[in-house]
FIDRENDREN-549573 format. One record per atom (N, C-alpha, C, O): residue in three letters; x negated, y, z. Coordinates in steps of 0.02 Angstrom, whole numbers, plus 50000, padded with zeros to 5 digits. Layout:
BEGIN
alaXYZ
...
This chain:
BEGIN
met487595028551358
met487805033651405
met488005030051470
met488355024951467
asn487795032651527
asn487955029251589
asn488665030551612
asn488995035251589
asp488905026351657
asp489595026651680
asp489775033251713
asp490345035551707
asn489305036251749
asn489445042651782
asn489585048151731
asn490045052251741
ile489205048251678
ile489315053251625
ile489985051951590
ile490355056651577
thr490125045651576
thr490755043951543
thr491345045951587
thr491835048851562
arg491315044551652
arg491855046451698
arg491935054051701
arg492485056651704
ser491375057551701
ser491395064951703
ser491725067751640
ser492135072351644
ile491555065051582
ile491855067251520
ile492605065851521
ile493005070151503
cys492795059951543
cys493495058051547
cys493885062851593
cys494425065151575
lys493615064251651
lys493955068751698
lys494025075751669
lys494535079051679
ser493515078051633
ser493555084651603
ser494115085051552
ser494505089851551
tyr494165079951509
tyr494705079951460
tyr495385078951492
tyr495885081751469
asp495415074951545
asp496045074151582
asp496295080951608
asp496885082451604
arg495835084951634
arg496025091451663
arg496295096351612
arg496735100351628
leu496055096051551
leu496265100951502
leu496735098151449
leu496865101451399
ala496975092051458
ala497375088751407
ala497985092651386
ala498125093251326
asp498365095451433
asp498975098951414
asp498825105351374
asp499165106751325
glu498325109051394
glu498135115151357
glu497835113451289
glu497985116751239
tyr497435108251287
tyr497135105951224
tyr497685104051175
tyr497655105951116
ala498185100251198
ala498745098251156
ala499135104351132
ala499325104751073
arg499265108951177
arg499645114951159
arg499305118951104
arg499625121351058
arg498645119451109
arg498275123551061
arg498125120050995
arg498085123250943
leu498045113350996
leu497795109950936
leu498295105550900
leu498185103750843
phe498845103750932
phe499285098850901
phe499545101050832
phe499635096850788
his499665107350823
his499955109850760
his499415112650712
his499595115950663
glu498785111450726
glu498245114450687
glu498275112650613
glu498095116750571
leu498495106650596
leu498505104550526
leu499005108450483
leu498945108650422
glu499485111550515
glu499965115650478
glu499625121350441
glu499875123750390
his499055123350466
his498685129050438
his498045126950402
his497615131050388
lys497985120450387
lys497375117850356
lys497545113550295
lys497525107450299
pro497705116750239
pro497905112850180
pro497365108250153
pro497515102850128
ile496745110150158
ile496205105850133
ile496145099650178
ile496055094150153
asp496195100550244
asp496175094850289
asp496755089950273
asp496655083950272
arg497345092750261
arg497915088450244
arg497795084650179
arg497955078750174
gln497505088050131
gln497355084850067
gln496845079150076
gln496925073850047
leu496345080350117
leu495845075150130
leu496155069250167
leu495995063450153
leu496585070650215
leu496925065250252
leu497385061350206
leu497435055250212
asp497735064650161
asp498155061150112
asp497725056550069
asp497925050850054
arg497165058950048
arg496705054950007
arg496455048850046
arg496425043350019
leu496275049950109
leu496055044350151
leu496605039150157
leu496475033150147
ala497215041250172
ala497775036650179
ala497865032550115
ala497985026450119
ala497805035750058
ala497895032149994
ala497305027349981
ala497405021849957
glu496705029549996
glu496105025549983
glu496075019150024
glu495815014050000
val496325019250085
val496265013450129
val496905009450134
val496945004650173
ala497405011250096
ala498045007550098
ala497915000050087
ala497594998150038
gly498174996050131
gly498104988750126
gly497444986050150
gly497324980050145
arg497004990250176
arg496344988050198
arg496294987250274
arg495764985450299
gly496834988550310
gly496824988150383
gly497044994750413
gly497254999350377
glu496984995250478
glu497185001250514
glu496625006450513
glu496035004750510
ile496825012750514
ile496355018250524
ile496315019550598
ile496835019950632
cys495715020250624
cys495625021950694
cys495425029350699
cys494895031350676
asp495865033350729
asp495715040350741
asp495355040750808
asp495655041250861
met494675040350805
met494265040250866
met494235047150897
met494125052150863
gly494325047350963
gly494325053650998
gly494935057650977
gly494885063650963
cys495505054350975
cys496115057150945
cys496405063150982
cys496805066750953
gly496215064151044
gly496505069751081
gly497255069251082
gly497525063951097
pro497605074751066
pro498335074551068
pro498655071051008
pro499265070951003
gly498245068250964
gly498505063950911
gly498755067250848
gly499125064050811
gln498565073350835
gln498835076750776
gln498615073450711
gln499005073150664
val498005071050708
val497765067750647
val498085060850640
val498305059050585
ala498125057050694
ala498445050550691
ala499175051250670
ala499425047250630
arg499515056150697
arg500215057250678
arg500275059050604
arg500705056450570
tyr499845063450580
tyr499865065350510
tyr499775059250466
tyr500145058250418
leu499275055150481
leu499145049250442
leu499735044350445
leu499915041250395
his500025043550504
his500605039250512
his501175041750469
his501505037950433
asp501295048250472
asp501835051250431
asp501695050650356
asp502155050650316
ala501055050050338
ala500865049150268
ala500905041850246
ala500755040150189
gly501115037550292
gly501205030550276
gly500625025950291
gly500645020050275
ala500105028550323
ala499525024550339
ala499645020450403
ala500015022550447
lys499325014750406
lys499305010950469
lys498745014150509
lys498165014150488
val498905016850567
val498415020650605
val498545019850679
val499115018550700
phe498025020550719
phe498095021150791
phe497585026150815
phe497045026950787
gly497765029550869
gly497315034250900
gly496945031050958
gly497235026950994
leu496325032750967
leu495905030151021
leu495595035951058
leu495295040451027
asp495665036051123
asp495365041451162
asp495165038751230
asp495455033951255
leu494665041851259
leu494415040051325
leu494875042351381
leu494935039051432
ser495205047951371
ser495585051351423
ser496315048851427
ser496685049451379
pro496515046051484
pro497215043951492
pro497705049751486
pro498255048851459
gln497515055551510
gln497965061351505
gln498045063651433
gln498585065551412
met497505063351395
met497545065251325
met497995060351288
met498395062351246
leu497945053951305
leu498375048951274
leu499105049851294
leu499555048651254
glu499215051951355
glu499905053351377
glu500205059051336
glu500785058651314
glu499815064251325
glu500035069851283
glu500185067251212
glu500705068851183
ala499725063351185
ala499805060751117
ala500435056551111
ala500815057251063
gln500555052151159
gln501125047751156
gln501785051551162
gln502285049851131
gln501785056851203
gln502385060951209
gln502525064851145
gln503105065651125
leu501995067251113
leu502075071251052
leu502225066950990
leu502535069250942
ser502005060650992
ser502085056250934
ser502245049150958
ser501835044650952
pro502855048150984
pro503015041551013
pro503005035850962
pro502935030050982
glu503055037350897
glu503065032050847
glu502355029950825
glu502275025050789
thr501855033550847
thr501165032150829
thr500825028450887
thr500865030750944
pro500485022850874
pro500155019250928
pro499505022650950
pro499125025350910
phe499395022551015
phe498785025351045
phe498495020351094
phe498865016651127
arg497835020251099
arg497485015551143
arg496935019351181
arg496635024051155
gln496815017151242
gln496265019951279
gln495635016051262
gln495645009851259
gly495095019651252
gly494455016351237
gly493895021351231
gly494005027351227
asn493305018651230
asn492695022651226
asn492385021651157
asn492205016051140
met492325026851119
met492055026251051
met491325023951051
met491075021651000
leu490985024451108
leu490295022151112
leu490245014851133
leu489705011951134
ala490815011851149
ala490845004851170
ala491505001951146
ala491935000151187
leu491595001551081
leu492224999451052
leu492374992151069
leu491944987751067
asp493004991051086
asp493244984351100
asp493734982351045
asp494314980751059
leu493494982550984
leu493904980850926
leu493584974850890
leu492984974750878
pro493994969950873
pro493714964350835
pro493424966650768
pro493664971450738
asp492914963150745
asp492604964750681
asp493114964550625
asp493574960550625
glu493024968950577
glu493414969250516
glu494164970150527
glu494574967650489
thr494344973850580
thr495054975150593
thr495254982250575
thr495854983750570
val494774986650564
val494944993450545
val494784994450471
val494354991050443
ala495144999050442
ala495065000350370
ala494375002850354
ala494065006450393
ala494135000950296
ala493495003450271
ala493615006250202
ala493985003450162
leu493285011750189
leu493325014650121
leu492945010050073
leu492445007050092
pro493195009650012
pro492815005649962
pro492145009049948
pro492085015149956
pro491645005149929
pro490995008249913
pro491075013249856
pro491455012149809
ser490715018749862
ser490755023749809
ser490295021749752
ser489775018549763
thr490485023749694
thr490065022249635
thr489705028549615
thr489995034049618
pro489085027949596
pro488705033949576
pro489025037049514
pro489295033549471
ser489005043649511
ser489295047149454
ser488815047249396
ser488975049949343
């Protein structure tokens, strides 16, 4: 993706960050299956590294995982979205980055164990 498109996407999310956070930050309260899946993820990757919540937006998933005891950080392109996330979840780490051009060292994020055929 070229830099002009990336900048345009970032500006769009910057413009709507406060409204996006207001509408979505509490969404997991009404999604018991999502919470169950996130709990399972946290348990499955415990001790395997950090979970990267890519495109974290206002950080509701990263916060949930953090509260579940997982090592997690949120990653988002938009500085405004990250500002919202940090204000809503000051104990959860957030980083600015582009999921299409990750600047993460190899083998630093958690990986699920290989699944075994049933």
